[in-house]
C-alpha positions, 0 to 999 in steps of 0.5 A, a space after each residue: 499500499 502507499 505511504 502517500 500523504 495529503 499534500 500540504 498547501 504552503 502559502 507561496 512567495 509572490 514576486 515578479 518572474 521571467 515573462 511571458 506571463 500566463 493568466 490561468 483560470 480554473 472554472 469549477 462547478 462551485 468556484 471560479 479561480 484565477 492567478 497569473 504565472 511567470 514563465 516558470 510556472 510560479 504565481 506572481 499574485 495571490 489567487 482570486 476566487 468567487 463563487 460560480 454564479 447560477 444560473 450560468 449561461 455563457 454570457 454570465 460566465 464570460 462576465 464573471 471571469 472578466 470581473 474576476 481577473 481585473 485585480 491581477 497583473 497584466 499577462 501576455 496569454 491566458 488558459 482556462 480549464 472548463 468542466 466539460 467536453 472542450 474541443 479546439 477551444 469550443 464547448 461541446 458539453 457543459 453538464 453543470 452549467 446546463 442545469 438551473 443551479 449546477 449539478 443535481 438540479 433540473 437541466 434547462 434546454 435553453 442553457 444546453 443550447 446556449 452552451 453547445 458549440 459555444 467558442 469559449 476560447 474566442 470569447 475569452 480572447 476578446 474579453 481578456 484581450 489576450 490569446 486564450 486556450 481553453 480545455 477541460 479542467 481535469 486535462 489542465 490539472 493533469 499536465 501540471 502533475 504527471 512525470 512524463 513517463 508512460 500512460 498517466 491518468 489524473 482523476 479530479 474529485 470535486 463537484 463531480 468526477 473528472 479525468 485527464 490522460 497523458 502519454 509520455 507527458 503529451 495530453 491526449 483528447 479528452 474523454 468524458 468518462 464521468 458520464 458513463 455508468 459506474 455502478 447501480 445504474 449511476 454515473 461516476 459523477 453521481 456515485 463520486 461527486 460532492 453531493 454523493 460524498 455528503 449523502 453517504 459519508 467519507 467512509 463509504 465514498 472512499 470505498 467507491 473511490 477504490 472501486 473507480 480506480 480498479 475500473 480505471 485500471 482495467 480500462 486503460 492499464 495506467 502506469 500511474 494515477 493521480 488524485 486531485 480536486 477539492 475532494 481528494 482531501 477526504 481520500 484515505 491515503 493509507 488505502 491507496 495503491 503504490 501507483 496512486 498519488 494524491 496531489 494538490 488541488 492548486 494544479 487546476 491553476 498551475 497547469 495553465 502554463 503547461 497547456 501552451 506547450 506545442 506538443 499536446 494532441 488534446 489541445 488546439 494550437 491555432 490561437 495566435 501567440 
């Protein structure tokens, strides 16, 4: 069994660093977070955060993010992690934001229509006035934590269940595993999301996490799996196999700079530098 321990969140030292600066935005189902990273991936300003508003159509999200980042230092480029299927900077699905009050609340067909094929990359490029790349939020966490060796999987445990996969450090196209049936005719999201953890308690929820890891192992024979997201703090590290590691939730921000690396298959590269 692993002797992994919960990562200790230390307050970083903020100072000017080498450019280019990257505005890194983490769009979550419960909170919107942002900071600015220097060329080495170090934060040059404290992270800012606000609750995710609901209902949350595209225009509301863009306005909220524009307001959120006003106090941050000027950056030359931006990246944003989004909780849904994103391809070439375009949102294909937005499960949380298609619901009136987020995951678990009724789906609003009007919100589904607004979010489907919404070009979030283009709209944030205009709003921030800098080139902006957008990818799935779990994918962005993934590029920040992997070793770059073999097939590595990141699972984010937060409002829902997210995954990101890399092979030899190269981000692969995103798969929405969270919406597949996991057990008892419920999806990974429904069985392992925040609502389920609160309903059944951490002990039973941890057993489900271990079962999900087994499923992921069978599905892709990963070389290493990383557990992140806000609810990773509730995982019992002593129960984890040796090839599973808990990582800091700050990876959702810190992965923003890595998204600009040119060799990721799962990211669009037609944004002007």
